[in-house]
VEXDREN-2710 file (C-alpha; in Angstrom, 1 decimal):
% VEXDREN-2710
k/r/px/py/pz
1/UNK/53.0/-47.2/44.3
2/UNK/54.5/-43.8/45.1
3/UNK/56.1/-43.6/41.7
4/UNK/52.8/-44.4/39.9
5/UNK/50.8/-42.0/42.0
6/UNK/53.4/-39.2/41.5
7/UNK/53.2/-39.8/37.7
8/UNK/49.4/-39.4/38.0
9/UNK/49.7/-36.0/39.8
10/UNK/52.3/-34.8/37.3
11/UNK/50.0/-35.7/34.4
12/UNK/47.1/-34.0/36.1
13/UNK/48.8/-30.6/36.3
14/UNK/45.5/-28.8/35.7
15/UNK/44.2/-30.2/39.0
16/UNK/47.2/-30.9/41.1
17/UNK/50.6/-29.1/41.6
18/UNK/53.3/-31.2/43.2
19/UNK/55.0/-29.2/45.9
20/UNK/57.4/-31.9/47.1
21/UNK/58.6/-35.4/46.7
22/UNK/59.5/-37.2/49.9
23/UNK/61.6/-40.3/50.3
24/UNK/64.2/-41.4/52.9
25/UNK/66.3/-42.8/50.1
26/UNK/67.8/-40.0/47.9
27/UNK/68.3/-42.2/44.8
28/UNK/64.7/-43.1/44.4
29/UNK/63.3/-39.5/44.6
30/UNK/66.1/-38.2/42.5
31/UNK/65.4/-40.7/39.8
32/UNK/61.7/-39.9/39.9
33/UNK/62.4/-36.2/39.8
34/UNK/64.7/-36.6/36.9
35/UNK/61.8/-38.2/35.0
36/UNK/59.8/-35.1/35.7
37/UNK/62.6/-32.8/34.5
38/UNK/63.9/-32.1/38.0
39/UNK/61.2/-29.5/38.6
40/UNK/60.0/-30.5/42.1
41/UNK/61.4/-29.9/45.6
42/UNK/62.8/-32.9/47.3
43/UNK/62.8/-33.9/51.0
44/UNK/64.2/-36.7/53.0
45/UNK/62.1/-35.9/56.1
46/UNK/58.3/-36.1/56.0
47/UNK/57.7/-33.6/58.9
48/UNK/60.0/-31.1/57.3
49/UNK/58.2/-31.4/54.0
50/UNK/54.8/-30.9/55.7
51/UNK/56.0/-27.8/57.5
52/UNK/57.7/-26.2/54.5
53/UNK/55.2/-26.9/51.7
54/UNK/52.0/-26.6/53.7
55/UNK/50.2/-28.9/51.2
56/UNK/46.5/-29.1/50.6
57/UNK/46.7/-32.8/49.8
58/UNK/49.2/-35.5/50.7
59/UNK/49.7/-38.9/49.0
60/UNK/51.2/-41.6/51.3
61/UNK/52.8/-44.7/49.7
62/UNK/55.1/-45.7/52.6
63/UNK/55.5/-49.0/54.4
64/UNK/52.3/-49.9/56.4
65/UNK/53.8/-49.3/59.9
66/UNK/54.1/-45.6/59.1
67/UNK/50.6/-45.1/57.6
68/UNK/48.7/-44.1/60.7
69/UNK/51.3/-41.6/62.0
70/UNK/51.9/-40.0/58.6
71/UNK/48.2/-39.8/57.8
72/UNK/47.3/-38.2/61.2
73/UNK/50.1/-35.7/60.7
74/UNK/48.8/-34.7/57.3
75/UNK/45.2/-34.5/58.5
76/UNK/46.1/-32.4/61.5
77/UNK/48.1/-30.1/59.2
78/UNK/44.8/-29.5/57.3
79/UNK/45.5/-31.7/54.2
80/UNK/43.3/-34.2/52.5
81/UNK/45.0/-37.6/52.3
82/UNK/45.3/-40.3/49.7
83/UNK/46.6/-43.3/51.6
84/UNK/47.8/-46.6/50.2
85/UNK/46.2/-49.7/51.7
86/UNK/46.0/-50.8/54.5
87/UNK/45.1/-47.7/56.5
88/UNK/47.3/-49.0/59.3
89/UNK/49.0/-52.2/60.5
90/UNK/46.4/-52.6/63.3
91/UNK/42.7/-52.0/63.7
92/UNK/42.8/-49.4/66.5
93/UNK/45.1/-47.1/64.4
94/UNK/42.9/-47.6/61.4
95/UNK/39.9/-46.5/63.3
96/UNK/41.9/-43.5/64.8
97/UNK/42.8/-42.3/61.3
98/UNK/39.3/-42.5/60.0
99/UNK/37.9/-40.8/63.1
100/UNK/40.4/-38.0/62.6
101/UNK/39.3/-37.5/59.0
102/UNK/35.7/-37.3/60.1
103/UNK/36.4/-34.9/62.9
104/UNK/38.7/-32.6/60.8
105/UNK/36.3/-32.8/57.8
106/UNK/39.2/-33.8/55.5
107/UNK/38.9/-36.3/52.7
108/UNK/40.7/-39.7/53.2
109/UNK/40.7/-42.0/50.2
110/UNK/42.3/-45.4/50.6
111/UNK/44.1/-47.0/47.7
112/UNK/41.8/-49.9/46.8
113/UNK/42.9/-50.0/43.2
114/UNK/40.4/-52.7/42.1
115/UNK/37.6/-50.2/42.9
116/UNK/38.5/-48.3/39.8
117/UNK/39.1/-51.3/37.5
118/UNK/36.3/-51.7/35.0
119/UNK/36.8/-55.4/34.6
120/UNK/36.8/-56.1/38.4
121/UNK/33.6/-54.0/38.7
122/UNK/32.1/-56.3/36.0
123/UNK/33.5/-59.4/37.8
124/UNK/31.8/-58.3/41.0
125/UNK/28.5/-57.5/39.3
126/UNK/28.4/-60.9/37.6
127/UNK/29.2/-62.7/40.9
128/UNK/26.1/-61.1/42.4
129/UNK/23.9/-62.8/39.8
130/UNK/25.1/-66.3/40.8
131/UNK/22.7/-66.7/43.8
132/UNK/23.6/-67.4/47.4
133/UNK/25.8/-68.7/48.9
134/UNK/28.9/-67.9/47.0
135/UNK/32.3/-69.7/47.0
136/UNK/35.1/-67.3/46.3
137/UNK/38.6/-68.5/45.4
138/UNK/41.4/-66.0/45.0
139/UNK/45.2/-65.9/45.2
140/UNK/48.2/-63.8/44.2
141/UNK/51.5/-65.5/44.8
142/UNK/54.7/-63.7/43.8
143/UNK/57.9/-65.4/42.8
144/UNK/60.2/-62.5/43.8
145/UNK/63.9/-62.1/43.5
146/UNK/66.5/-59.4/43.4
147/UNK/65.1/-55.9/44.3
148/UNK/61.5/-57.3/44.5
149/UNK/62.5/-59.8/47.1
150/UNK/64.4/-57.1/49.1
151/UNK/61.2/-55.0/49.0
152/UNK/59.1/-58.0/50.2
153/UNK/61.5/-58.8/53.0
154/UNK/61.2/-55.2/54.2
155/UNK/57.4/-55.4/54.1
156/UNK/57.5/-58.7/56.0
157/UNK/59.1/-57.0/59.0
158/UNK/55.7/-55.5/59.9
159/UNK/53.1/-57.4/57.8
160/UNK/52.3/-60.7/56.2
161/UNK/51.3/-61.3/52.6
162/UNK/47.7/-62.1/53.5
163/UNK/47.5/-58.8/55.3
164/UNK/49.3/-56.6/52.8
165/UNK/47.6/-57.8/49.6
166/UNK/44.7/-59.6/51.2
167/UNK/42.7/-56.5/52.0
168/UNK/42.1/-56.0/48.2
169/UNK/40.5/-59.4/47.8
170/UNK/38.5/-59.8/51.0
171/UNK/37.1/-56.3/50.2
172/UNK/36.0/-57.7/46.8
173/UNK/34.4/-60.7/48.6
174/UNK/32.5/-58.5/50.9
175/UNK/31.2/-56.5/48.0
176/UNK/30.2/-59.7/46.1
177/UNK/28.2/-61.2/49.0
178/UNK/26.9/-58.0/50.6
179/UNK/26.9/-60.1/53.7
180/UNK/28.6/-59.8/57.1
181/UNK/31.8/-61.8/57.7
182/UNK/31.4/-63.9/60.9
183/UNK/34.5/-66.0/61.2
184/UNK/38.1/-66.3/59.9
185/UNK/40.7/-69.1/59.8
186/UNK/44.3/-68.6/58.8
187/UNK/47.4/-70.7/58.2
188/UNK/50.9/-69.6/57.4
189/UNK/54.5/-70.8/56.9
190/UNK/58.0/-69.4/57.1
191/UNK/59.8/-70.7/54.0
192/UNK/63.2/-69.1/54.3
193/UNK/65.8/-68.3/56.9
194/UNK/66.2/-64.8/55.3
195/UNK/63.3/-63.5/57.4
196/UNK/62.9/-63.3/61.2
197/UNK/61.7/-66.4/63.1
198/UNK/58.4/-64.7/63.9
199/UNK/57.7/-63.8/60.2
200/UNK/55.9/-65.8/57.5
201/UNK/56.1/-65.3/53.8
202/UNK/53.2/-67.6/52.9
203/UNK/49.6/-67.4/54.2
204/UNK/46.1/-68.6/53.4
205/UNK/42.9/-67.4/54.9
206/UNK/39.3/-68.7/54.9
207/UNK/36.4/-66.4/55.7
208/UNK/32.8/-67.4/56.4
209/UNK/29.8/-65.0/55.9
210/UNK/26.5/-64.8/57.6
211/UNK/24.6/-65.9/54.4
212/UNK/26.7/-69.1/54.1
213/UNK/29.1/-67.8/51.6
214/UNK/32.8/-68.8/52.0
215/UNK/36.0/-67.5/50.5
216/UNK/39.7/-68.2/50.5
217/UNK/42.7/-66.1/49.7
218/UNK/46.3/-67.2/49.3
219/UNK/49.5/-65.2/49.1
220/UNK/53.1/-66.0/49.2
221/UNK/56.3/-64.0/48.4
222/UNK/59.8/-65.1/47.7
223/UNK/62.2/-66.8/45.3
224/UNK/60.8/-70.3/46.3
225/UNK/57.2/-69.6/45.2
226/UNK/55.6/-71.6/42.4
227/UNK/54.2/-69.9/39.3
228/UNK/51.7/-72.7/38.8
229/UNK/48.2/-71.4/39.4
230/UNK/49.5/-68.3/41.2
231/UNK/46.8/-66.2/39.7
232/UNK/43.3/-67.5/40.6
233/UNK/40.2/-65.4/40.6
234/UNK/37.1/-67.6/40.6
235/UNK/33.5/-67.3/42.1
236/UNK/30.9/-70.1/42.2
237/UNK/27.3/-69.9/43.1
238/UNK/24.1/-72.0/42.7
239/UNK/23.5/-70.6/39.3
240/UNK/27.0/-71.0/37.9
241/UNK/30.4/-69.4/38.1
242/UNK/32.4/-66.5/36.8
243/UNK/36.2/-66.5/36.5
244/UNK/38.9/-64.1/35.4
245/UNK/40.7/-65.7/32.5
246/UNK/44.1/-63.9/32.4
247/UNK/46.0/-66.2/30.1
248/UNK/49.0/-63.9/29.6
249/UNK/49.0/-62.4/33.1
250/UNK/48.8/-65.8/34.7
251/UNK/51.6/-67.3/32.6
252/UNK/55.0/-68.4/33.8
253/UNK/57.3/-65.5/34.7
254/UNK/54.5/-63.0/35.3
255/UNK/54.0/-63.4/39.1
256/UNK/56.4/-60.6/40.0
257/UNK/55.1/-58.2/37.3
258/UNK/53.1/-55.6/39.1
259/UNK/51.4/-54.6/35.9
260/UNK/50.0/-58.1/35.5
261/UNK/48.5/-58.3/39.0
262/UNK/45.3/-56.3/38.0
263/UNK/45.0/-57.8/34.5
264/UNK/41.8/-59.6/33.6
265/UNK/41.9/-60.0/29.8
266/UNK/38.5/-61.9/29.8
267/UNK/35.8/-63.1/32.0
268/UNK/34.3/-66.6/31.7
269/UNK/30.6/-66.9/32.8
270/UNK/29.3/-70.4/33.2
271/UNK/25.5/-71.1/33.5
272/UNK/24.5/-74.1/35.6
273/UNK/21.0/-74.4/34.1
274/UNK/20.2/-77.8/32.5
275/UNK/17.5/-79.2/30.3
276/UNK/15.3/-82.3/30.8
277/UNK/18.1/-84.5/29.6
278/UNK/20.5/-83.1/32.2
279/UNK/22.8/-81.3/29.8
280/UNK/23.6/-77.6/29.9
281/UNK/21.2/-75.3/28.0
282/UNK/23.7/-72.5/27.6
283/UNK/27.3/-72.5/26.6
284/UNK/29.8/-70.5/28.6
285/UNK/30.1/-66.9/27.7
286/UNK/33.6/-65.3/27.2
287/UNK/33.3/-61.6/28.0
288/UNK/36.3/-59.9/26.4
289/UNK/37.7/-57.0/28.3
290/UNK/38.3/-53.9/26.2
291/UNK/39.1/-51.3/28.9
292/UNK/42.3/-52.8/30.4
293/UNK/44.2/-50.0/32.2
294/UNK/47.9/-50.3/33.0
295/UNK/49.0/-50.0/36.6
296/UNK/49.9/-46.3/36.1
297/UNK/46.6/-45.6/34.5
298/UNK/44.7/-47.3/37.4
299/UNK/46.7/-45.1/39.8
300/UNK/45.6/-42.1/37.7
301/UNK/42.0/-43.2/38.0
302/UNK/42.4/-43.4/41.8
303/UNK/43.5/-39.8/41.8
304/UNK/40.4/-38.9/39.8
305/UNK/38.4/-40.4/42.6
306/UNK/40.5/-38.4/45.2
307/UNK/40.0/-35.2/43.2
308/UNK/36.2/-35.7/42.9
309/UNK/35.9/-36.4/46.6
310/UNK/37.7/-33.1/47.4
311/UNK/35.9/-30.9/44.8
312/UNK/32.4/-32.4/45.3
313/UNK/32.6/-33.0/49.0
314/UNK/31.8/-36.7/48.4
315/UNK/30.5/-38.9/51.2
316/UNK/33.2/-41.5/52.0
317/UNK/31.4/-43.2/54.8
318/UNK/30.9/-46.5/52.9
319/UNK/34.5/-46.4/51.6
320/UNK/35.9/-46.0/55.1
321/UNK/33.8/-48.8/56.5
322/UNK/35.1/-51.1/53.7
323/UNK/38.6/-50.2/54.7
324/UNK/37.9/-51.1/58.3
325/UNK/36.1/-54.4/57.4
326/UNK/38.7/-55.7/55.1
327/UNK/41.5/-54.9/57.5
328/UNK/39.6/-56.6/60.3
329/UNK/39.3/-59.8/58.3
330/UNK/43.0/-60.1/57.3
331/UNK/44.2/-59.2/60.8
332/UNK/41.9/-61.9/62.1
333/UNK/43.4/-64.4/59.7
334/UNK/46.9/-63.5/61.0
335/UNK/45.6/-63.9/64.6
336/UNK/44.0/-67.2/63.7
337/UNK/47.3/-68.6/62.4
338/UNK/49.4/-67.4/65.4
339/UNK/46.9/-68.6/68.0
340/UNK/45.8/-71.8/66.2
341/UNK/42.1/-71.1/66.4
342/UNK/39.1/-69.8/64.5
343/UNK/38.5/-66.1/65.1
344/UNK/34.9/-65.0/65.5
345/UNK/34.1/-61.5/64.2
END
């Protein structure tokens, strides 16, 4: 994510000027800087970078356990912040960061990449036409190996797959229903001895909404994960259903391809209306997606949102509430699994 966002800032040189690249690992920042012609200052220490560069804006794409502390440091230094999801690894710190942004009158934009994806916007709009309640089925399993599995194992030290990736999809569910989530169930499993005894690399959550809507999200990481039906995005309502039909992105060998994770390719809209003879009166509609951004392009669009928020003094209240609500749901799922009970919200 840090690489993709840095590329966006580099390309948007009329709006942003990169004053420093920060990474604890020298190899990663040196490789990225070489891509940019070696023109930017490099830092191994975040606090030093803040003090020396005095930035007007900071982009944070670190591991979740550092998000709150790094974001608060940037906000207190007077910078606007673009922060990768989730805002924090716990709800209290999430609310602290958002409260600080409000108090200091700084812009805080959270990296909900699906908010800027045209096809996902259309997917959400169509789901809202299906009536109430909705049944929402989503997953994103990743058969990871090599460097990808090493990254996942590092992430697993502080978060589970249903927390890290789940915030995206429960956020979509909340926007589709427009209803209040009221309870969450979660299950999980540790599928390898390569992670600590208290860690899980597979999880599944179920959330119930006040209007009767229900949704589930499944996520697993690791070399053992199946690539059969690893990419499901499906919504059902009384009036029919709408599904993402990502034939290429959902094919074997694609689960670890980050560029495939946001692909839609086409939407299939099914109408449940039937005639006097009981047969369907309308055939399914296949809505071809023409604006299909790459992962880097989606990150650039996120930076467009960040830029507008700063320049136009945009109201981010709804955006912040969405970040809190989605994190609350996935953390409740993790709590449900660990305590073996339904969590009421």
